[in-house]
N, CA, C and O atoms as a Tripos MOL2 file, in Angstrom:
@<TRIPOS>MOLECULE
protein
  252   251    63     0     0
PROTEIN
NO_CHARGES

@<TRIPOS>ATOM
      1 N          -8.3650   44.5830  -26.0540 N.3       1 MET1
      2 CA         -7.1240   44.6500  -26.7880 C.3       1 MET1
      3 C          -5.9510   44.5890  -25.8100 C.2       1 MET1
      4 O          -5.9130   45.3420  -24.8370 O.2       1 MET1
      5 N          -5.0270   43.7270  -26.0570 N.am      2 THR2
      6 CA         -3.8610   43.6140  -25.1860 C.3       2 THR2
      7 C          -2.6530   44.2590  -25.8530 C.2       2 THR2
      8 O          -2.5100   44.2580  -27.0750 O.2       2 THR2
      9 N          -1.7960   44.8050  -25.0070 N.am      3 PHE3
     10 CA         -0.5860   45.4430  -25.4910 C.3       3 PHE3
     11 C           0.5970   44.5640  -25.1230 C.2       3 PHE3
     12 O           0.6520   44.0130  -24.0240 O.2       3 PHE3
     13 N           1.5340   44.4370  -26.0380 N.am      4 CYS4
     14 CA          2.7590   43.7100  -25.7250 C.3       4 CYS4
     15 C           3.9160   44.3610  -26.4720 C.2       4 CYS4
     16 O           3.7670   44.8170  -27.6050 O.2       4 CYS4
     17 N           5.0560   44.3940  -25.8210 N.am      5 CYS5
     18 CA          6.2580   44.9840  -26.4090 C.3       5 CYS5
     19 C           6.7760   44.0620  -27.4990 C.2       5 CYS5
     20 O           6.9760   42.8680  -27.2730 O.2       5 CYS5
     21 N           6.9950   44.6300  -28.6980 N.am      6 LYS6
     22 CA          7.4860   43.8500  -29.8260 C.3       6 LYS6
     23 C           8.9980   43.9130  -29.9660 C.2       6 LYS6
     24 O           9.5750   43.2300  -30.8130 O.2       6 LYS6
     25 N           9.6490   44.7400  -29.1290 N.am      7 GLY7
     26 CA         11.1020   44.8240  -29.1430 C.3       7 GLY7
     27 C          11.6860   45.8480  -30.0930 C.2       7 GLY7
     28 O          12.9030   46.0350  -30.1070 O.2       7 GLY7
     29 N          10.8560   46.5280  -30.9000 N.am      8 ILE8
     30 CA         11.3890   47.5250  -31.8310 C.3       8 ILE8
     31 C          11.6990   48.8540  -31.1380 C.2       8 ILE8
     32 O          12.2980   49.7470  -31.7360 O.2       8 ILE8
     33 N          11.2910   48.9750  -29.8890 N.am      9 CYS9
     34 CA         11.4960   50.2210  -29.1480 C.3       9 CYS9
     35 C          12.9630   50.4280  -28.7730 C.2       9 CYS9
     36 O          13.3740   51.5640  -28.5340 O.2       9 CYS9
     37 N          13.7520   49.3770  -28.7160 N.am     10 GLU10
     38 CA         15.1640   49.5010  -28.3450 C.3      10 GLU10
     39 C          15.9320   50.3740  -29.3310 C.2      10 GLU10
     40 O          16.8920   51.0410  -28.9430 O.2      10 GLU10
     41 N          15.5310   50.3800  -30.5840 N.am     11 GLY11
     42 CA         16.2130   51.1810  -31.5910 C.3      11 GLY11
     43 C          15.7640   52.6230  -31.6560 C.2      11 GLY11
     44 O          16.4330   53.4460  -32.2810 O.2      11 GLY11
     45 N          14.6300   52.9560  -31.0160 N.am     12 ILE12
     46 CA         14.0950   54.3210  -31.1090 C.3      12 ILE12
     47 C          14.0430   55.0360  -29.7660 C.2      12 ILE12
     48 O          13.4510   56.1120  -29.6670 O.2      12 ILE12
     49 N          14.6470   54.4650  -28.7350 N.am     13 LYS13
     50 CA         14.5720   55.1070  -27.4280 C.3      13 LYS13
     51 C          15.4340   56.3670  -27.3910 C.2      13 LYS13
     52 O          16.4540   56.4570  -28.0740 O.2      13 LYS13
     53 N          15.0060   57.3370  -26.5820 N.am     14 ALA14
     54 CA         15.6560   58.6400  -26.5190 C.3      14 ALA14
     55 C          16.8740   58.6050  -25.6070 C.2      14 ALA14
     56 O          16.9410   57.8180  -24.6620 O.2      14 ALA14
     57 N          17.8310   59.4690  -25.9060 N.am     15 ASP15
     58 CA         19.0340   59.5950  -25.0860 C.3      15 ASP15
     59 C          18.7440   60.4350  -23.8510 C.2      15 ASP15
     60 O          17.8490   61.2800  -23.8590 O.2      15 ASP15
     61 N          19.5000   60.1990  -22.8000 N.am     16 SER16
     62 CA         19.3590   60.9520  -21.5560 C.3      16 SER16
     63 C          19.9520   62.3500  -21.7250 C.2      16 SER16
     64 O          20.9520   62.5360  -22.4180 O.2      16 SER16
     65 N          19.3160   63.3270  -21.0790 N.am     17 ILE17
     66 CA         19.7890   64.7010  -21.1120 C.3      17 ILE17
     67 C          20.2500   65.0660  -19.7110 C.2      17 ILE17
     68 O          19.4520   64.9860  -18.7760 O.2      17 ILE17
     69 N          21.5070   65.4630  -19.5260 N.am     18 PRO18
     70 CA         21.9980   65.7780  -18.1790 C.3      18 PRO18
     71 C          21.3960   67.0660  -17.6320 C.2      18 PRO18
     72 O          21.1330   68.0110  -18.3760 O.2      18 PRO18
     73 N          21.1830   67.0860  -16.3170 N.am     19 ASN19
     74 CA         20.7430   68.2660  -15.5570 C.3      19 ASN19
     75 C          19.3480   68.7730  -15.9010 C.2      19 ASN19
     76 O          19.0450   69.9370  -15.6410 O.2      19 ASN19
     77 N          18.4980   67.9440  -16.4720 N.am     20 ILE20
     78 CA         17.1150   68.3520  -16.7480 C.3      20 ILE20
     79 C          16.2390   67.0960  -16.7500 C.2      20 ILE20
     80 O          16.6850   66.0040  -17.1040 O.2      20 ILE20
     81 N          15.0060   67.2810  -16.3530 N.am     21 SER21
     82 CA         14.0640   66.1670  -16.3460 C.3      21 SER21
     83 C          13.7350   65.7550  -17.7800 C.2      21 SER21
     84 O          13.6390   66.5940  -18.6760 O.2      21 SER21
     85 N          13.5690   64.4740  -17.9740 N.am     22 ARG22
     86 CA         13.2160   63.9930  -19.3130 C.3      22 ARG22
     87 C          11.8580   64.5260  -19.7500 C.2      22 ARG22
     88 O          11.6530   64.8280  -20.9260 O.2      22 ARG22
     89 N          10.9260   64.6410  -18.7990 N.am     23 TYR23
     90 CA          9.6020   65.1590  -19.1380 C.3      23 TYR23
     91 C           9.6810   66.6320  -19.5160 C.2      23 TYR23
     92 O           8.9730   67.0710  -20.4220 O.2      23 TYR23
     93 N          10.5330   67.4080  -18.8330 N.am     24 GLN24
     94 CA         10.6850   68.8260  -19.1480 C.3      24 GLN24
     95 C          11.3160   69.0340  -20.5190 C.2      24 GLN24
     96 O          11.0830   70.0590  -21.1590 O.2      24 GLN24
     97 N          12.1010   68.0850  -20.9670 N.am     25 SER25
     98 CA         12.7200   68.2020  -22.2890 C.3      25 SER25
     99 C          11.8020   67.7080  -23.4040 C.2      25 SER25
    100 O          12.1720   67.7650  -24.5770 O.2      25 SER25
    101 N          10.6080   67.2230  -23.0510 N.am     26 GLY26
    102 CA          9.6300   66.8150  -24.0560 C.3      26 GLY26
    103 C           9.5780   65.3280  -24.3350 C.2      26 GLY26
    104 O           8.8330   64.8930  -25.2130 O.2      26 GLY26
    105 N          10.3520   64.5370  -23.6070 N.am     27 GLN27
    106 CA         10.3150   63.0950  -23.8140 C.3      27 GLN27
    107 C           9.1130   62.4860  -23.0950 C.2      27 GLN27
    108 O           8.6330   63.0220  -22.0960 O.2      27 GLN27
    109 N           8.6400   61.3670  -23.6160 N.am     28 LYS28
    110 CA          7.4940   60.6600  -23.0470 C.3      28 LYS28
    111 C           7.9140   59.2390  -22.7010 C.2      28 LYS28
    112 O           8.8230   58.6820  -23.3170 O.2      28 LYS28
    113 N           7.2410   58.6550  -21.7040 N.am     29 ARG29
    114 CA          7.6020   57.3210  -21.2290 C.3      29 ARG29
    115 C           6.5040   56.3080  -21.5470 C.2      29 ARG29
    116 O           5.3170   56.5610  -21.3430 O.2      29 ARG29
    117 N           6.9340   55.1710  -22.0470 N.am     30 CYS30
    118 CA          6.0350   54.0360  -22.2220 C.3      30 CYS30
    119 C           6.1930   53.1550  -20.9930 C.2      30 CYS30
    120 O           7.2750   52.6220  -20.7470 O.2      30 CYS30
    121 N           5.1380   53.0000  -20.2290 N.am     31 SER31
    122 CA          5.1930   52.2060  -19.0060 C.3      31 SER31
    123 C           5.3490   50.7190  -19.3060 C.2      31 SER31
    124 O           5.9450   49.9850  -18.5170 O.2      31 SER31
    125 N           4.8310   50.2850  -20.4140 N.am     32 LEU32
    126 CA          4.9020   48.8670  -20.7510 C.3      32 LEU32
    127 C           6.3010   48.4650  -21.2350 C.2      32 LEU32
    128 O           6.8400   47.4450  -20.8030 O.2      32 LEU32
    129 N           6.8780   49.2590  -22.1200 N.am     33 CYS33
    130 CA          8.2200   48.9760  -22.6380 C.3      33 CYS33
    131 C           9.3100   49.4680  -21.6910 C.2      33 CYS33
    132 O          10.4610   49.0470  -21.8060 O.2      33 CYS33
    133 N           8.9670   50.3490  -20.7630 N.am     34 ALA34
    134 CA          9.8880   50.9140  -19.7670 C.3      34 ALA34
    135 C          11.0250   51.6960  -20.4110 C.2      34 ALA34
    136 O          12.1850   51.5550  -20.0240 O.2      34 ALA34
    137 N          10.6760   52.5380  -21.4140 N.am     35 ILE35
    138 CA         11.6720   53.3870  -22.0620 C.3      35 ILE35
    139 C          11.1040   54.7890  -22.2570 C.2      35 ILE35
    140 O           9.8900   54.9910  -22.2070 O.2      35 ILE35
    141 N          11.9920   55.7490  -22.4780 N.am     36 PHE36
    142 CA         11.5960   57.1020  -22.8330 C.3      36 PHE36
    143 C          11.7270   57.2700  -24.3360 C.2      36 PHE36
    144 O          12.6880   56.7940  -24.9400 O.2      36 PHE36
    145 N          10.7560   57.9510  -24.9390 N.am     37 LEU37
    146 CA         10.7500   58.1990  -26.3790 C.3      37 LEU37
    147 C          10.6870   59.6960  -26.6360 C.2      37 LEU37
    148 O          10.1190   60.4430  -25.8400 O.2      37 LEU37
    149 N          11.2670   60.1330  -27.7410 N.am     38 ASP38
    150 CA         11.1910   61.5300  -28.1510 C.3      38 ASP38
    151 C          10.2810   61.5830  -29.3730 C.2      38 ASP38
    152 O          10.7510   61.5580  -30.5110 O.2      38 ASP38
    153 N           8.9720   61.6570  -29.1280 N.am     39 THR39
    154 CA          7.9860   61.6100  -30.2010 C.3      39 THR39
    155 C           6.8280   62.5470  -29.8870 C.2      39 THR39
    156 O           6.6140   62.9070  -28.7300 O.2      39 THR39
    157 N           6.0940   62.9370  -30.8980 N.am     40 SER40
    158 CA          4.9220   63.7870  -30.6930 C.3      40 SER40
    159 C           3.6380   62.9590  -30.6440 C.2      40 SER40
    160 O           2.5620   63.5000  -30.3870 O.2      40 SER40
    161 N           3.7440   61.6550  -30.8870 N.am     41 ASP41
    162 CA          2.5780   60.7720  -30.8530 C.3      41 ASP41
    163 C           2.0920   60.5620  -29.4240 C.2      41 ASP41
    164 O           2.8450   60.7630  -28.4710 O.2      41 ASP41
    165 N           0.8430   60.1600  -29.2790 N.am     42 LEU42
    166 CA          0.2760   59.8540  -27.9700 C.3      42 LEU42
    167 C           0.4660   58.3930  -27.5880 C.2      42 LEU42
    168 O           0.3960   58.0410  -26.4100 O.2      42 LEU42
    169 N           0.7060   57.5440  -28.5790 N.am     43 GLY43
    170 CA          0.8700   56.1190  -28.3310 C.3      43 GLY43
    171 C           2.2710   55.6450  -28.6670 C.2      43 GLY43
    172 O           2.9630   56.2400  -29.4940 O.2      43 GLY43
    173 N           2.6710   54.5850  -28.0270 N.am     44 CYS44
    174 CA          3.9820   53.9930  -28.2630 C.3      44 CYS44
    175 C           4.0000   53.3330  -29.6470 C.2      44 CYS44
    176 O           3.0990   52.5570  -29.9680 O.2      44 CYS44
    177 N           5.0120   53.6310  -30.4700 N.am     45 PRO45
    178 CA          5.0610   53.0000  -31.7920 C.3      45 PRO45
    179 C           5.3720   51.5000  -31.7270 C.2      45 PRO45
    180 O           5.1610   50.7830  -32.7050 O.2      45 PRO45
    181 N           5.8600   51.0320  -30.6050 N.am     46 CYS46
    182 CA          6.2040   49.6140  -30.4540 C.3      46 CYS46
    183 C           4.9890   48.7880  -30.0430 C.2      46 CYS46
    184 O           4.6540   47.7990  -30.6960 O.2      46 CYS46
    185 N           4.3280   49.1950  -28.9560 N.am     47 CYS47
    186 CA          3.2460   48.3680  -28.4180 C.3      47 CYS47
    187 C           1.8600   49.0060  -28.5490 C.2      47 CYS47
    188 O           0.8500   48.3140  -28.4220 O.2      47 CYS47
    189 N           1.8010   50.3100  -28.7990 N.am     48 GLY48
    190 CA          0.5180   50.9840  -28.9590 C.3      48 GLY48
    191 C          -0.0730   51.5150  -27.6670 C.2      48 GLY48
    192 O          -1.1490   52.1120  -27.6930 O.2      48 GLY48
    193 N           0.5960   51.3160  -26.5340 N.am     49 ALA49
    194 CA          0.0900   51.8020  -25.2500 C.3      49 ALA49
    195 C           0.2250   53.3180  -25.1760 C.2      49 ALA49
    196 O           1.0780   53.9060  -25.8410 O.2      49 ALA49
    197 N          -0.6140   53.9410  -24.3740 N.am     50 ARG50
    198 CA         -0.5790   55.3930  -24.2100 C.3      50 ARG50
    199 C           0.7000   55.8090  -23.4720 C.2      50 ARG50
    200 O           1.0930   55.1790  -22.4900 O.2      50 ARG50
    201 N           1.3410   56.8740  -23.9590 N.am     51 LEU51
    202 CA          2.5910   57.3570  -23.3770 C.3      51 LEU51
    203 C           2.3120   58.3170  -22.2320 C.2      51 LEU51
    204 O           1.3580   59.0930  -22.2760 O.2      51 LEU51
    205 N           3.1480   58.2560  -21.2110 N.am     52 ARG52
    206 CA          3.0360   59.1360  -20.0520 C.3      52 ARG52
    207 C           3.8080   60.4190  -20.3210 C.2      52 ARG52
    208 O           4.9480   60.3690  -20.7820 O.2      52 ARG52
    209 N           3.1960   61.5760  -20.0350 N.am     53 THR53
    210 CA          3.8430   62.8580  -20.2740 C.3      53 THR53
    211 C           4.2090   63.5800  -18.9900 C.2      53 THR53
    212 O           4.9010   64.5970  -19.0230 O.2      53 THR53
    213 N           3.7520   63.0640  -17.8650 N.am     54 LYS54
    214 CA          4.0360   63.6820  -16.5700 C.3      54 LYS54
    215 C           4.6340   62.6500  -15.6270 C.2      54 LYS54
    216 O           4.3380   61.4580  -15.7070 O.2      54 LYS54
    217 N           5.4800   63.1380  -14.7380 N.am     55 SER55
    218 CA          6.0900   62.2650  -13.7430 C.3      55 SER55
    219 C           5.0480   61.8350  -12.7170 C.2      55 SER55
    220 O           4.0850   62.5580  -12.4630 O.2      55 SER55
    221 N           5.2400   60.6770  -12.1370 N.am     56 ARG56
    222 CA          4.3570   60.2310  -11.0550 C.3      56 ARG56
    223 C           4.7720   60.8410   -9.7340 C.2      56 ARG56
    224 O           4.0560   60.7120   -8.7410 O.2      56 ARG56
    225 N           5.9220   61.5070   -9.7050 N.am     57 ASN57
    226 CA          6.4470   62.1290   -8.4920 C.3      57 ASN57
    227 C           6.0650   63.6080   -8.4880 C.2      57 ASN57
    228 O           6.5070   64.3610   -9.3550 O.2      57 ASN57
    229 N           5.2580   64.0250   -7.5320 N.am     58 ARG58
    230 CA          4.7920   65.4170   -7.4700 C.3      58 ARG58
    231 C           5.8890   66.3910   -7.0530 C.2      58 ARG58
    232 O           5.8030   67.5780   -7.3670 O.2      58 ARG58
    233 N           6.9180   65.9150   -6.3510 N.am     59 ARG59
    234 CA          7.9840   66.8070   -5.8920 C.3      59 ARG59
    235 C           8.7180   67.4740   -7.0420 C.2      59 ARG59
    236 O           9.2790   68.5560   -6.8640 O.2      59 ARG59
    237 N           8.7300   66.8660   -8.1980 N.am     60 MET60
    238 CA          9.4320   67.4380   -9.3360 C.3      60 MET60
    239 C           8.7910   68.7580   -9.7630 C.2      60 MET60
    240 O           9.4930   69.6500  -10.2390 O.2      60 MET60
    241 N           7.4690   68.9010   -9.6030 N.am     61 TYR61
    242 CA          6.7590   70.0980  -10.0470 C.3      61 TYR61
    243 C           6.7200   71.1850   -8.9850 C.2      61 TYR61
    244 O           6.3550   72.3210   -9.2880 O.2      61 TYR61
    245 N           7.0830   70.8680   -7.7550 N.am     62 GLU62
    246 CA          7.0330   71.8550   -6.6750 C.3      62 GLU62
    247 C           8.2380   72.7650   -6.6420 C.2      62 GLU62
    248 O           8.2210   73.7730   -5.9360 O.2      62 GLU62
    249 N           9.2790   72.4460   -7.3790 N.am     63 GLU63
    250 CA         10.5040   73.2400   -7.3540 C.3      63 GLU63
    251 C          10.3530   74.5310   -8.0940 C.2      63 GLU63
    252 O          11.2990   75.3160   -8.1660 O.2      63 GLU63
@<TRIPOS>BOND
     1     1     2 1
     2     2     3 1
     3     3     4 2
     4     3     5 am
     5     5     6 1
     6     6     7 1
     7     7     8 2
     8     7     9 am
     9     9    10 1
    10    10    11 1
    11    11    12 2
    12    11    13 am
    13    13    14 1
    14    14    15 1
    15    15    16 2
    16    15    17 am
    17    17    18 1
    18    18    19 1
    19    19    20 2
    20    19    21 am
    21    21    22 1
    22    22    23 1
    23    23    24 2
    24    23    25 am
    25    25    26 1
    26    26    27 1
    27    27    28 2
    28    27    29 am
    29    29    30 1
    30    30    31 1
    31    31    32 2
    32    31    33 am
    33    33    34 1
    34    34    35 1
    35    35    36 2
    36    35    37 am
    37    37    38 1
    38    38    39 1
    39    39    40 2
    40    39    41 am
    41    41    42 1
    42    42    43 1
    43    43    44 2
    44    43    45 am
    45    45    46 1
    46    46    47 1
    47    47    48 2
    48    47    49 am
    49    49    50 1
    50    50    51 1
    51    51    52 2
    52    51    53 am
    53    53    54 1
    54    54    55 1
    55    55    56 2
    56    55    57 am
    57    57    58 1
    58    58    59 1
    59    59    60 2
    60    59    61 am
    61    61    62 1
    62    62    63 1
    63    63    64 2
    64    63    65 am
    65    65    66 1
    66    66    67 1
    67    67    68 2
    68    67    69 am
    69    69    70 1
    70    70    71 1
    71    71    72 2
    72    71    73 am
    73    73    74 1
    74    74    75 1
    75    75    76 2
    76    75    77 am
    77    77    78 1
    78    78    79 1
    79    79    80 2
    80    79    81 am
    81    81    82 1
    82    82    83 1
    83    83    84 2
    84    83    85 am
    85    85    86 1
    86    86    87 1
    87    87    88 2
    88    87    89 am
    89    89    90 1
    90    90    91 1
    91    91    92 2
    92    91    93 am
    93    93    94 1
    94    94    95 1
    95    95    96 2
    96    95    97 am
    97    97    98 1
    98    98    99 1
    99    99   100 2
   100    99   101 am
   101   101   102 1
   102   102   103 1
   103   103   104 2
   104   103   105 am
   105   105   106 1
   106   106   107 1
   107   107   108 2
   108   107   109 am
   109   109   110 1
   110   110   111 1
   111   111   112 2
   112   111   113 am
   113   113   114 1
   114   114   115 1
   115   115   116 2
   116   115   117 am
   117   117   118 1
   118   118   119 1
   119   119   120 2
   120   119   121 am
   121   121   122 1
   122   122   123 1
   123   123   124 2
   124   123   125 am
   125   125   126 1
   126   126   127 1
   127   127   128 2
   128   127   129 am
   129   129   130 1
   130   130   131 1
   131   131   132 2
   132   131   133 am
   133   133   134 1
   134   134   135 1
   135   135   136 2
   136   135   137 am
   137   137   138 1
   138   138   139 1
   139   139   140 2
   140   139   141 am
   141   141   142 1
   142   142   143 1
   143   143   144 2
   144   143   145 am
   145   145   146 1
   146   146   147 1
   147   147   148 2
   148   147   149 am
   149   149   150 1
   150   150   151 1
   151   151   152 2
   152   151   153 am
   153   153   154 1
   154   154   155 1
   155   155   156 2
   156   155   157 am
   157   157   158 1
   158   158   159 1
   159   159   160 2
   160   159   161 am
   161   161   162 1
   162   162   163 1
   163   163   164 2
   164   163   165 am
   165   165   166 1
   166   166   167 1
   167   167   168 2
   168   167   169 am
   169   169   170 1
   170   170   171 1
   171   171   172 2
   172   171   173 am
   173   173   174 1
   174   174   175 1
   175   175   176 2
   176   175   177 am
   177   177   178 1
   178   178   179 1
   179   179   180 2
   180   179   181 am
   181   181   182 1
   182   182   183 1
   183   183   184 2
   184   183   185 am
   185   185   186 1
   186   186   187 1
   187   187   188 2
   188   187   189 am
   189   189   190 1
   190   190   191 1
   191   191   192 2
   192   191   193 am
   193   193   194 1
   194   194   195 1
   195   195   196 2
   196   195   197 am
   197   197   198 1
   198   198   199 1
   199   199   200 2
   200   199   201 am
   201   201   202 1
   202   202   203 1
   203   203   204 2
   204   203   205 am
   205   205   206 1
   206   206   207 1
   207   207   208 2
   208   207   209 am
   209   209   210 1
   210   210   211 1
   211   211   212 2
   212   211   213 am
   213   213   214 1
   214   214   215 1
   215   215   216 2
   216   215   217 am
   217   217   218 1
   218   218   219 1
   219   219   220 2
   220   219   221 am
   221   221   222 1
   222   222   223 1
   223   223   224 2
   224   223   225 am
   225   225   226 1
   226   226   227 1
   227   227   228 2
   228   227   229 am
   229   229   230 1
   230   230   231 1
   231   231   232 2
   232   231   233 am
   233   233   234 1
   234   234   235 1
   235   235   236 2
   236   235   237 am
   237   237   238 1
   238   238   239 1
   239   239   240 2
   240   239   241 am
   241   241   242 1
   242   242   243 1
   243   243   244 2
   244   243   245 am
   245   245   246 1
   246   246   247 1
   247   247   248 2
   248   247   249 am
   249   249   250 1
   250   250   251 1
   251   251   252 2
@<TRIPOS>SUBSTRUCTURE
     1 MET1         2 RESIDUE 1 A MET
     2 THR2         6 RESIDUE 1 A THR
     3 PHE3        10 RESIDUE 1 A PHE
     4 CYS4        14 RESIDUE 1 A CYS
     5 CYS5        18 RESIDUE 1 A CYS
     6 LYS6        22 RESIDUE 1 A LYS
     7 GLY7        26 RESIDUE 1 A GLY
     8 ILE8        30 RESIDUE 1 A ILE
     9 CYS9        34 RESIDUE 1 A CYS
    10 GLU10       38 RESIDUE 1 A GLU
    11 GLY11       42 RESIDUE 1 A GLY
    12 ILE12       46 RESIDUE 1 A ILE
    13 LYS13       50 RESIDUE 1 A LYS
    14 ALA14       54 RESIDUE 1 A ALA
    15 ASP15       58 RESIDUE 1 A ASP
    16 SER16       62 RESIDUE 1 A SER
    17 ILE17       66 RESIDUE 1 A ILE
    18 PRO18       70 RESIDUE 1 A PRO
    19 ASN19       74 RESIDUE 1 A ASN
    20 ILE20       78 RESIDUE 1 A ILE
    21 SER21       82 RESIDUE 1 A SER
    22 ARG22       86 RESIDUE 1 A ARG
    23 TYR23       90 RESIDUE 1 A TYR
    24 GLN24       94 RESIDUE 1 A GLN
    25 SER25       98 RESIDUE 1 A SER
    26 GLY26      102 RESIDUE 1 A GLY
    27 GLN27      106 RESIDUE 1 A GLN
    28 LYS28      110 RESIDUE 1 A LYS
    29 ARG29      114 RESIDUE 1 A ARG
    30 CYS30      118 RESIDUE 1 A CYS
    31 SER31      122 RESIDUE 1 A SER
    32 LEU32      126 RESIDUE 1 A LEU
    33 CYS33      130 RESIDUE 1 A CYS
    34 ALA34      134 RESIDUE 1 A ALA
    35 ILE35      138 RESIDUE 1 A ILE
    36 PHE36      142 RESIDUE 1 A PHE
    37 LEU37      146 RESIDUE 1 A LEU
    38 ASP38      150 RESIDUE 1 A ASP
    39 THR39      154 RESIDUE 1 A THR
    40 SER40      158 RESIDUE 1 A SER
    41 ASP41      162 RESIDUE 1 A ASP
    42 LEU42      166 RESIDUE 1 A LEU
    43 GLY43      170 RESIDUE 1 A GLY
    44 CYS44      174 RESIDUE 1 A CYS
    45 PRO45      178 RESIDUE 1 A PRO
    46 CYS46      182 RESIDUE 1 A CYS
    47 CYS47      186 RESIDUE 1 A CYS
    48 GLY48      190 RESIDUE 1 A GLY
    49 ALA49      194 RESIDUE 1 A ALA
    50 ARG50      198 RESIDUE 1 A ARG
    51 LEU51      202 RESIDUE 1 A LEU
    52 ARG52      206 RESIDUE 1 A ARG
    53 THR53      210 RESIDUE 1 A THR
    54 LYS54      214 RESIDUE 1 A LYS
    55 SER55      218 RESIDUE 1 A SER
    56 ARG56      222 RESIDUE 1 A ARG
    57 ASN57      226 RESIDUE 1 A ASN
    58 ARG58      230 RESIDUE 1 A ARG
    59 ARG59      234 RESIDUE 1 A ARG
    60 MET60      238 RESIDUE 1 A MET
    61 TYR61      242 RESIDUE 1 A TYR
    62 GLU62      246 RESIDUE 1 A GLU
    63 GLU63      250 RESIDUE 1 A GLU
């Protein structure tokens, strides 16, 4: 099964929150669409790919 961005994610992407990590505020990232979403689902509603819930940068968790 292949995943492709259908473009509907532009209307549902989450707003940025100042002074806090997006992951700490509960937002998830779709690596394929390259956007952050504010959803409780495990998959992207646009392309169906699995959403990332943790940063790839370990320094964020060491603070």
